[in-house]
C-alpha positions, 0 to 999 in steps of 0.5 A: 845139316851143314846148310842149317848150321851155315844159315844159323851162323849167317843170321848170328853175324848179321845180328851182331853187327853194330847199329847203323849211323841213322839208328845212332842219330835217331837215338841221340835225337830222342835222348836230347829231347828227353833230357831237355824235357826233364830239365828244369831250365828255361832255354835249355840246350846241350853242352857238347856231345853225349858220353856213351857208356857201354851197353852193360851200363846202358846209360848215356850222359849229357850236360844241359845248360839253361837259365833257372825259371824261378824269379829269385834266381834272376835268370842265373845260368845253371848246368844239369847232368842228364843221365839217359837210360837207353833201354827204358828211354828215360831221362833223369837230371841233377844239378851239376856244379863242375869244379866246386866242392 
């Protein structure tokens, strides 16, 4: 009986540990690829590091910068906010105009 309780506790301890650095790196690379694919920009690239929300929220946020592909935009630079759903591994973008109201 005591042996099975100790075994159960040791399994819980192992599963409660944080993800490995490699797992975090892989997740960030997948997020970057998904966000760049969801972007409407040409030459899209990440601005800075992602904001990692708590697992209860389940999202990461990343700013993407690039140039608008439409001819009338004349290669103007823009910024998008990418929200990445870590559970579903899906990216959603929206135009981001920091500092303007």
